[in-house]
N, C-alpha and C positions, 0 to 999 in steps of 0.2 A: 120359876125362872126358866125360860126356854133356851137350851143350849144352841138350838138351830138359829134362834134370833141373834144370839151372841156371836155366832160364827159368820153371820151375814155381813156385819159391819164392825170393823175393828174399833171404831170410836165408841160403839156401844159396849164392846168388851171392856174397854178401859173404864168407862163410867160405871158399869154394873159391878165389875170387880172392886172398884174403889168403894162402892156402897157396902158391899159384903164385908170388905176388910174393916171399914169404919164401924160396922155393926158388931165386930168381934167374932163373926161366924167363920172361924179359921178352917174348920172341916169342910164347910160348904165352899169356901174360897179355893181350897186345895182341889176338891172334886171338879169345880168349875174350870180351874186353870188347866188341869191335866186332861180334861176332855177335848182340849184344843190340839191342833197339830203343832209340832215343835216350832215350825216357822211362825205360827200365830202366837205361840208363847214368847218367842223372841221379839215379835212386834209389841206385845204387851209390856215387856220389860223395857224395851227401848223407849216406849211412849210414856213410861212412868217416871215421876220425879225421882231424883237420886235417893232421897231419904226413904223411899218406899221399895226400891229395887231389892234390897237385901231380904226383906220380909217375903216378897214375891218369889225370889230365887229359892228360899228355903222350902217353899211349898211345892216346888217343881219336883216330880218324882225322878229317881235316878235313871229310869228308863228314858226319860225325855230330856234330861239335862245335856247329854252329849250333843244330840242333834240341834237342840235349841241354841247351845253355844256356837255351833257351826254356822247358824243363820244370823248371828248378831254381828254388828259392826266391830271392827278390831278394838276400838277404844273401850267399848262397854264389855266386850269379851275379856279383854285384858284385866279390867278392874275386878270382874267376878272371879277370874282365875287366881288373881292375887289373894283374894279373900278365901277362896277354896283351899289353896295351898297353906295359908296361914292357919286355917282351922284343922284340916285333915292331912296336911302334908301331901306328898305326891301319890299316896295311896288312894286318895279321893279321885285323882285324875285317872288312875289305873282302872278304877271301877267304871268311870264314865267311858273309857276307851273301848270297853269290851264290845259294845254294840254299834260302834261307829265305822263308817267307810274309811278307807285309808286316806283319801284326799281331805275329808273333813277332820280326821285326827291330826293330819299334818298342819292344817290351818290353825287348829287349837294349840298345838305344840309351839308353832312359830309365834304365837301371841304372848308366850311366856318371856320373862326377862332372860337374857342370854345365859346368865349364870345358873338358871334353873332348867334350861332345856335338856342338858345332858343328864341331870338327876331325874327329870321326868321320864326321859326315854328309858333309863335303866329300871325305873319302877314298873315298866310294862313287861308282859310275858314275852318269851322269845319270839313267838309268832308275830306279835304286834311290832316288836322291835325290827324284825326283818322286813316286814312290809312297809313300815314307816321309813326305814333307811332308804329304800328304793325311791320313794316319792320325794323325800327331803333332799335328795341329790340333784333335783331339778328346780329351776326357778318357778315361782308361783304362776307366772304368766305364760307357761308353756304346757304342752300336752302332758309331759312327764309330771308336772306339778298338779295337773288336773285329774290324772288317772286314778282308778282303783286297782288294787292288785287281787281282788277277789274273783278270779276267773275260774271257770270249769274247763279243764283240759282233758283231751282224750286222744288216744292213738288211732291212726287211720286203719290199722289192721284188725280192730275189734269189730264185732257185729253190732247192729242196732239193738238187738236184744240185750247184749252185755251192757251197752251204754245206758239203756233204760233201767236196768237193774242197779247200775252204779248211781244213777240220779236218785232212785227211790231210797237207796241206802243213805244218801246224804241227808234225806229228810227235809231239807229246806234249800231252795235255790237263792243265790244272791239277788238282791233287788234289781229290777230292770234287766233281768236275764232274758234275752231273746235268741241268743246263739250260743253254741258250744264250740270252743276253740280246739282245732286239731293241731297237735304238736308231737314232736318226738321226745325221747327220754331226756334230751338236752334242752328241751323247751323251744326248739326251733319251730317257727310258725309256718303252717302249710295252707290253712284255710279254715272254714267254719262249717258247722251244720246248724241250720235253723231249727228251732223248736218245732215249728210247723211241719217241716219235712220229716223230722224225727218221728213225730206222732203218726204220720200216715205211711211211713216206709215199711217194707217187708222186714220183719224181725231178723230174718237170716241174712239180710243185705249187709255188706261191709260199710263201715263209715266212709271209706275212700270212694265208694260208689255214689254216695249222696252228698259228699263234701262239695262246697262251693269255693271257687277261687276268690280270694278277697282283693277287690280293686280299690278299697278305701283304707288301706293301711296308713296309720299316722305315725310319723317320726316323733320321738319324745321331745325333740327340741322345737317342734312346730309351735308358733305363737298361738295363744288360745283364741285369738280372733279368727285365725285361719281355720282352727278346729271347728268353731261355730259355723263358719262359712261352708265347710265340708259337710257338716250335718244338715245344714239348710239345703244345699244343692242336691244332696243325694237322699234326703228324707230318711236319715239313719236314726235308729234307736240306740245303737251302741257301735263302737268301733275299736279295733285292736290297736294297741300302741306297741310298735315293734322297732327294735334298735337296728343299727346299720348291719349287724351280723345276722339279722333275721330272727332274733330271739324275742319271744313274746314277753313284754314287761308288765302289761296290764290292759285295762280297757277304760274307755270313756263312755259314759252313758248320757242319755238325752237330758236327764234332770240337771246334770252338771253344766251342760251347754246352755240350758235355759237360764241358769244363774249367771253365766258369762254374758249372755245377751242383755239380761236385765241390768247387770252392773255397768255394762258399756253405755246403755241408755241413760242411766242415772248419772254416770260420770260426765256425759256430754252436756247434760242440762246444768249440773252443779258447777262444772269447770268454767262455764261461761260467766258464772258469778264469783269465781274464785273460791268455791267451797269444795268440800270433800265428803263423799258419801259415808266415810268411816267416822266422821265427826259426830259426837254425842249432842243431840239437840238440847239436852239439859246439862251440858258442860258448864262449869263455873263461868260467871259473867266475864271476869277478867281474862280467862283462857279463850273464850269465844271472841272477845274484843281484840285480843292480840292477833288471832288468826285473820280476822277480817280487816284489821288495820293495814296489813301489808298490801292487800288488794286495793283498798281505798287510796293508799299512798301512790300506787301505780297509776290509778285513774286520775289522781290530782296532778301528777306530772303531765299527763296527756292534756288535761284541761288548761294547764299553764301554757303549754305549747299553742293551744288554740287561742288563748287570750293574747299571747305574744303576737300571733298573726294578726289579730284584730288591732292591736296597738300600733302596728306599722301604718295603718290607715286612719289614725285618730283624726287627722285634719279633714279627711273626706267625710267622716261621720259627723263632725261638728258642722259642716256645711249642709249636709243632707241627713237630718236626724232620722228620717223615715227608713234609712238603710238599716238602722239598728233594729227596727221592728221586723224587717224582712229577713234578717240573718238566720233565725231559727228555721224558717221554711226551707231555705236552701240546704242547710246542714242536715235537717231531718229527712228530706226527700232522698238525698244522696246516701244517707245512712241506711235507710230502709231498702233501697235498691241494692246496696252492697250486701246487706244481711241476707237478702233473698238468694243471691248468688253464692254467698258463703255457706249457707245452710245446705243448698243443693250439692255443692262440691264436697262438703264434709260427709254427707250421707253417701255420696257416690264413692268416696274413698273408703268408707266403712264396708261397702259391698264390693270393693275391688273393681269398680266399673271405670276407673280412670287410670290411665298410664301415659307413658311418653308418646305413644302412638296417636292418642286422641286428645291430649291436653291442649294443643294449639288450636284445634278445631273448636273446642269448647270455649276458649278465650275469645275467638272470633265471634262465635255465636252470642255470647253474653255481651260483647261489645256492641253488636248490632241491636240487641234488645235494649241496651242502654241508649243508643241513638234514637230508636223509635219511641221509647218512653220519654226521652228528652224532648223530642219534637212535640209529642202529644201534651205533656204536662207543662212544658215551658210556654206553650201557646195558651193553655187554659189559665195558668197563673198570671201570665203577662196581661191578659184581658182583665182578670180580676183586680190586679194591682192598678191598672190604668183607671178602671171605674172607681176604685177605692181612693186613690190619691190624685186622680185627674192629671196624670203625668206620663207622657210618652217615654220620657227619660227613665223613670223607675221601671216601667214595663219592659223596656229594652234591656236594662241592666239585669233584672231578675230572670228574664228569659235566657239570656246568655249564661248567667251563672248556673241556673238549673241544668241547662244543656251540658255544660262542662262537668258538673258534679255527678249527674246521673250516669254519664259515661265512665268517669273515673271510678265511681262507686261500684259499678258492675264489673269493670276490669279488675279492681282491687279485690272484690269479693271472690272472684274465680281464681285469681293468681296467688293470693295470700296462703290458702291451704296447701297449694302445690309447693310453694317456696318453703313454708314451715315444715312440711313433711320431709323435704329433702334435708332440712337442718335438724331432723329428729326432735322437733317441738310439736306438741299436741296442738293441732289447729283449733280444737274446741276450747282450749285453755287460753291461748294468746290471740286467736284470730279476731274475736269480737272487739277487744280493746284496741288493737292496732287499726282495724278497719274504721272504728268510730273516730279515732284520731285523724286518720287520713281524710275521711269525708268531712269532718268538721273544719280542718285546716283548709282543704281545697275549697270547700263551700264558702268560707269566710273570705279567703284570698280572691276567689273568682268574683264574688259579688262586689267586694270593695275595690278590687283591682280594675274590673271593668268600669265601675263608676268613676274611678280616678282617671282612667284613660279617656273616657268620653268627656269628662269635665275639663 
């Protein structure tokens, strides 16, 4: 069996591993599983039915368990941690913590029940307790919650030769190390020395002579989205996290930022459907049903509002039954136009391209696009409806309704995210539902209303 083949496609990993487990070849399954990266092991466990996860987890080596846990969704991680503590107590967690970055260790600790967090922290050695306490003091969605405390610090008064000897004595650099931080004895931050400059500098040079002033210092309270934007804008591999007193707290590395970007992308997609990336795809049926029922109920309310709008014009529909056939066209076209604007604005908000200075201009622009699309498509659909029903009346009605709904859809699509953001509501979560409700109701009312007025 080719490990390369297994690493190429995750679905093959699941299928091949299932076959090996079914055959009873436990040693082969263990070797196969631990040949994968921890993130791939996490994918295998998340993609396996619940009744097989315990067996797979037991096959994971202690070296891989910590990083694999850090890569899992909160729900699955919490279930495995519960079983780990039931079997080995907090000592098992202490063994896993030895090779973990501080931010990953913090994520794992936070997944424990509240009454076990203090016990778990006490089971760690003093060094892990200290570095963990620093990260746990900040919210998850901030730079402080994202940072690692495994920094290499040096004084500015030492020579390059001394610094190189110090690094050799360490024997191993923290992962993703591209710079050495320059601090004083109180850990006050002055700048950094890049590994590249260090290797090519004269051994007798002082660190202060090759030190670079850091222009990308990150405050620990900075939102993780802003951290990702800083890394993207300045092509950073790592960045110093420094408090208001100038004290170096830790560092953020690009691998953590990639996780932030990926999580935000997943959140945007799943939130539009009322789902959460932390949900277990193999969660019990009733549990999954309960989660989705709330979202379906919210959508039912919006559908009732749209139906109520149609009910107002019941007499008109009875006289011209063809209007019922045309209603989905108007609602759908308005909805699509609105979703285009909505997606554009949500993306622009994510990249900080929209503010108070340009939001009005964007609304005007999207409104004009709605007008132009309205003229184009109302003309095309009007001709099609005339040829279909041989009725100038129906052609005029749908042209007017389409014009109105395409303009309203475009304006709503650009305005809703701006309004929701000011209300501290995630536009990706609520924008789609509200927009659909608006375009449905406006589409139905404009179609039936225009028909009623002309009649």
